[in-house]
C-alpha positions, 0 to 999 in steps of 0.5 A: 122554798121561797117561790112556792109560797109566792106562787101559792099566794097568787092565783090570777092569770095563767098559761096552760102548763108551767113554763121554764126560765133561762137567764144569762148575764155577762158580768165581772166577778165583783159585779156578780158578788154585788148582785147576789148581795143586793136586795131583790129588785121590785116589780114597781120599778118597771112600767111595762108589765101591762104592755107585756100582759096585753101582748099575751092571751091568758085566762082571767082579767089580764090586768096587772094588779097590786098583788102581782107587783108585791116584792119577793119575800127575800133579803138578797137576790142570792136567797132567790137564785142561789142554792140547789133546788130540784130542776134548777141551775144557778152558776157563775163561771169566773173564766167566762164571766157569765152567770146562768140561772134556770128553772125547769118548771118555773110557773104557769101564772103570768102574775107570779112570773112578775115576782121572779122576773123583777129581781132578775130584770134588776140585774140588767145594769150589771150585764155587759152592754155588748154581751147579748145577755137575755132572759127567756120564759117559755114552754120548754117541756110542754111546747106551748110557746114563749111567755117572755123574752127580755134583753138585759144589756145595760137595761131590761126590756121586753123584746120580740123573740130570742135569736136561734142561738139564744134558744139553742143555748136555753134548750141545751141547759134545760135539756140537761136539767130535764135529763137530771130530773128523770135520772 
């Protein structure tokens, strides 16, 4: 598993327990195929990581360093997001034009979060501008609050908080993943 190696190699700043990740982007079938075949976006393409770190309380120095900005060891985004893993979901609905990606147990390490957030943030230009596309990293299982909320409508940017409807959507998908993992 690609993410296990990345997380093991990074050990800087951490939240208390693993957070969950939920991502939803509206795009055409052709855009989805392009995104999945694309090289994963790199963290260095975004300049707001330190601002995000500064908005959080965390253990360690709280500074983004070069290790946090290392690219994912994958050739395509499909290698990161595709495939079936325990506690995960990656599905594209051709009827609605929506790609959903979720990880029930994502990471407790803010530095390691960057390695997955960067490739997903790079999808933002493909998300329909009026689609309410977003990504949420939060403590679904443990209830320790939000780690990151990003809007993805044409561009990726950190924002204050998800709408109640977005949180309800993320909760519903993660609840299904949790139920499946317990059964």
